[in-house]
N, C-alpha and C positions, 0 to 999 in steps of 0.2 A: 430454169425449171426446177421447181421445188421437189425435193425427195419426200416430202410429207405425203402420206395416204391414209385413207380411213380404213383401217383394219377392224375388226371385231372389237377387240379391246377399247380402241379409241371411241368407236361408237357408243359403247355401253357407258364410258365416261361421260360422253356428252349427254346421253339420255338420263343419267343419273344426276347431272348438273342442272337441268331444266326445272323450272320453278312449278310447272304442273306436273300432276300424277301422270305416269305413264304405264299402260297395262297392255301387254300383248299376248294373245292366245293362239294357239295352232287351230287348225281346221276342226278338231275334236272338242274345242273349248277348253283346252288345259292350258294353264299359265306357263308361258316360256320365258317372259320377261315382266319384270315388276320393279319400278325404281323406288328411290328412297322417300320421294314425296308421296307417292302412291301409299306406301307403308304407313307414313304418319297420318295421312288423311284417313285411311281405314282403321287406324289403330291396330295393325297386325304386322308381324314381322314378315320380312322378305321370304325367309325360308319356309313360313307358314303357307305361302301362297304359290310359290314356284312349284311345278309339277302337280298342282291340284287343279281340278276342276271347277270352273267358276260357280257353279251352283252348290259345290260342297263348301265352299269358303264363305258363300253369301247365300244362306239357305232361305232367306225371304224373297229372293228373285225367282223367276220361272224363266222358261225359254222364250216367254212372249214378252217379259218385262226386262229382261237383261239386254241392255244395249248391244253388248258384245256379241250374244248369241243371236239377236236379231239380224245383225249384220252379217254374221255368218251364214243364216238361212236365206237372206234376201240378195246378198252380195251388194248391197246399195250402201253409201255413206248416210250417216245421220249427224246433222249438226246442231249444236246447243240443245241437246236434249236434257231436260231436267229428270234425274232419277233419284228416289228415295229408296233407302233399303237399310238393313240391318246386317252386321257382320256375323260371325259364329258366336260372338260374345254377347250379342244383342244390342250392340251400340248402333243408334240411329244415325245415318249419314246421308246428307243431301248432296249431290254433286251436279254439276253441268258438264255433260259430256260431249265430245265430238269422236265419232267412231267411223273407221274406214275399214273397208276390206283390203287384205294384203294378197297380191296375186304374183304369180311368177310364171312367164310363159302362158299366160291366160288360164292358168289353173289356181283356184282358191288355196292358199296355204295358211291363211289365219286372219286375225282382225287386230287393229291398232285402235287403242283408246287413249284420248287426252282428257283428263278431268281437273276440273276447278271445284275446290271445296266451298260450297255456299252454306253449309249447315248452319252456322251462326247467323248468317243474314236471314235466311229462311226462318229460324226461329224467332228471330226480333220482328220481322215483318208480320209472323203470325202473331205474336204477342200484341203487336200495334192494333192489328185489325180485331183481335178478341177484346181489347180494351174499348175501342170504339163501339163494337157491338154491344158490350155491357152497358156503356154509357147511353146509347140510344135506348136499350131496353129499359133503363131506369125512368125514363121519360122526364118528367118535371122534378123528380126527387135529385136527380143527378146535376142540375143547374148549378147548384151552389159548390159542386165540386169541379165544374170545368175550369180550366186555368182562365184567368182574365185576359182578354185581348185589347190590343192597343185601340186607341181613339185618335181622331184627327187633333184633337186639343193636345195631346200627347208629343206631337212632332215638334221638336225644338228647332226653330228658324226663324230668321227675319229676312232670309234672301228673297228677292222679288221673284226669281224663276221658279224656286220650289213652291213658293206661296201660291203661284198660278196654277202650278199642278195640283196643289191640294184643293183649291177652289174646284177644279175640273173634276177631281175625284169625288168631291162632296156632291156635285150635281149627278154624276152617274150613280151614286149609292143607291138611288131609289128605283133604279131600273133592274132588268135582269140580264142585260147585254154583257157579253164577254168583255173583260178589261185585260190590256196587256201592258205590264209595267217593265220599263227598260231601264237599266242601270247597272253600273260597276258593282262588283261584290263589295258588301259593306255600306251601301248608299241607303239602306232603308227600305228595300222592296217589299218585305213581308210586313213590315209596319205599315205601310201605306195599304196593302191588301186587306190587313185585318181591320184598319180603319174603316174600309168601304164595307166590309160586312157588318161591322157594329153600328154603322149609320143606316144600313139597309132594312127593309121589312122583314129580311131573313134572320134579323140579330139574334132571336131565340132559338134558331135552328143550328144545326152543327156547323162548325167550320173546320175543315180537314185540310191539312197540307201534306204535299209529298214532293220532295226533290226528285226529279226524274234521272238526275245524273248519279244518285246516291244507291240505286237499286240496279243489279245486272238486269240488261235489257229482257232476258228470258223469263224473269220473275215478274216484271213490272206489269204485264198484261193480266196476270191473275190477281195481283194486288189491286189494280184498278177496277177490273171488271168482275172479279169472283171467280171461282171455280166450282165444278161439280165433281162428285165422287167417280173416279175412273177416268177423269181427262188426262192423266199421266199417272206414272207410278207414285202412289202415296197421296195422290189428291184426294180432298174431302170436300164436302158441300160447305162453301165459305163465301159470304158475300163480299164483294170488293169496296173499294172507296166510294164509288158513285153511289151504291146502295146505302152505304153507311152514312153518307152526307145527306141523305133524305132530301128534304126541301131547303137545305142550307147551301153553303158555298164550298167548292173544291178548289184549292189553290194548287196550281202546278208550276212548280220552279224548275228553271232551266229546261223549259219545254223542248228546245232545240236537241236535247240529248235523248228525247224519246225516239226509239226506233221508227224509220219512215212507215213500216207497214203498220205500226200501231198509232202513228200520226193518222192514218187513213181511217182506222176504226174510231178515233176519237172525233174526227170530222163528222162521221156518220152520227155519232151521238149528238154532236151540237145540232146536226141538221133534223135528225129523226126524234131526239130525246127518248130514245130507248137503248138499252144494253143487252148483251148477250155474255153470260158467263163462259169463260174457257170450257169447252167440251160440251155446252148445253145446246139446245135448240130452241129453248123458250126465250122469248124478247120479254124485258121487263122495262116498264115505263119509269123514267127517272125525271126529276124537276130539279136540276142542280145548275147554280150558276158557275161558270167556270172563269176563274180569275187566273191569269198566267203571267209569269215573269221570265226575263231573260237577263244574263249578264253580259252580253255582246249584241253587235248591231244586228237587228233581224234581217235586213235587206242583204247583209253579208251571209248569213247562215242560208237564206233561201239560195241565193247565188252559187253557194258551194255545195247545195243539196243536202243540208242537214236539216232544213226546216221545208215542209212542203209549201208551195205557194198558196195553194187553195186553203190550207189550214190557216197560214199566216193572215190571210186575207178575212178569214172568219172570226178569228180571235182579235183582229185589229180594229174592232168596232170603235173602241176608244184606246188610245195609247197614251200613257203617262211617261214622261222622260224625266229620270230624276237625275240632278247634276252631281258631279263628283265633288267631294270636298275641296279639291284644289281649285274649283271654280265658284266656291261660296265661302271663301276664307274669313268673310265677315261674320260668320256664324261660329267660328273657332271659340272666342271669348264666351259666348253663350252656352255652346256646348260643354266647355270646359267647367264652367260654373255649375252646370247641370250634373255632370259627373262626379264632380267634388262633392256635390251635396248627397248624391246617391251612395257613394263609397263611404263618406263620413257616416252615414247612418248604418250602412252595412257593417263597417268595420269598427263603429264606435270611435271615430277620430274627430279631431276638430281642425281640420286643415282649412285654412281661410283663402289661400290661392296660391298663385304660381309666381315665380320669380321674374323680373322683366327679361333676363336672359332666356328663360324657358319660353315665354311669350313669343320673343324675337324668333326662337328656333321653331316654334310650332307654325309661324307664319311663313317661315322660309322653307319648310319640308313640304314635299307634294302629297303626302297621304296616299300611297297606292292602295291602302287597305280601307280608306275613306273613314266614315264615322266609326265603324267597328274598330278600326286601328287606334283611332284617338281614344276611344273607351279603354281599350286594352292597356294603351300607355299609361294612361291615368291611374287604371287599377293597379297596374304594376307599381308605379311610383308610390301610390298610397300604402303598399305594403313596405316600402323602404323608409319613408319619411318618418322622421321623429319629433320635428319641430310643427310649426303652424303654415308652413308653405312647402311646395314642391320646387327643388332646385335642379340643376343640370345634372348633378351627382346621382339624382333618383331615376333619370331616363335611361332607355337603352343606349348602348354605344354608339349606334348609327345616329342618335339624335343629339349626341356631345359634339362641341366644337371640333372640327376636323372630320368628323365622321361623314360617310357618303350620304348626301341628300337625296339620292335614289333609293335608300333603303338598305344599302349593304353596311356591314360592320367596319370597323376601322382595319385597313389593310397596311401591312408591313412593306413598305416600298423598298426595303434593303434585301428583300428576298430575290433568289434567282427567278427570271422571268416565269419558267413553268409552274414554280411553286406559287407565284404570285397569281397567275392566271388560275390556277386549282383553287387557291384560297378566295379569290374574288367570286368565282363561279359557285363555291359552296355557300358563301354568305348570301349572294343573290337568291339561290335556290331556297336556303331556310327563310329568308325574308318572304318569298312568294308563298311558301307553305304557310307560314304565320299568317300571312294576310288573308288567305283562302281557308283558315281554320283547319289545316291538315288535308283539305280536298285535293288529292293528286290530280284529277282530271281539270279542276279550275286552274291549279297552278300551272299545269302544262299549257293551257291556253293562254294564261298571263304571260308565261316565258316564251310563248311561240316554238315549242318543242313538242313532238309526239309524246304521248303518255307513257310508252314504253321506255323512251329515252330518259325521261324524268325518273321513272322507277329505277332504272340502272344507276343513274348518278346518285339517286338517294342511297342505294345499297353501297355505293363506294363512300359516301359521307359517313355512313354508320359503321363501314368496315375500318 
């Protein structure tokens, strides 16, 4: 039996080491615990907050808008509630709070709040929506300023399977039916979706893309459907992406990452073609074509309960399956020439090709990051090459002879086993993060581990 027990000092150390902000008040709303993360989040010293009432520290809040005070009043928990406020120095902060009442012997003694800082994400989301709004308001004047979208003619391939999928997409471009594009990360799903839009009758209307895994689920509803003033603390009248897309196309990437309740709301939009802003009672008609994408097997997502079955069948009107690069290696020489030309122009180089050794290695490698990884590999080599061709010395170490064909860097086999295992794990994690462009959630799915586990291991790598 261990002699270890959780005394007050140990509990405080644990709470200070947690990655989220922890704020505890007593039954009168006076702060009795405030950890270092909360201090950094609010840009306030711990000493300024301890022993002070919530409304004194955060004067923009009221008994009705403070999640801590609301829980003290109702004695009911609040989960994932967005809160926008300013501290006593006027700094605007946006958090996602989970707040619970604290009771002892059936008597309320205080409230505990766990907060995540989403200020920057909220600001970026609002900037994107504001930019889309301004582009829509400019009408025809803004067409020349819109970024160029891909066309079918720009898809570089001679692979029969991919060519068949392109032909199917070309036929579907003229309709308004939803399209689901399935393929691993880096196979070109957005390129295909953009090509469908540019070939469609909606080509002169907006094309708006949103990765459903890139935005916290609690923010995603407001971003997609818009908000009305007073819907939550700090909410303003703001259109969502459905309204901003107008009569154009809305591309929802990683749609399986959308919360289940939000998937039900999306299904209603597809069926009824109307939306309702968060906090509003008014229904607004929309005529948007939904183009969706997934980087995993849809049937598996349905079976595991991450994708609603009824939504899957609604967006599965036309399914396009993009093959990974390891199944279309005949395209590697074609893609290599294309990327050489692209980066010759961008970097003002005159690289004419790759060595036979590099060509052999390219065909041996499995390309877990697919076409995107091949492009990044060539771009990296173009930064190093001094002559007129790319050699093995210009490639990442895992592509050199003796490197790990699965994507890890060179492993020193003379190390003790624990060090060897740790080194290999770090290399595999870094490779997965590179292949997923730094997206922790995608990398966790690729590695088959929970996101929290991957975040812990990344902190160990950086430490």
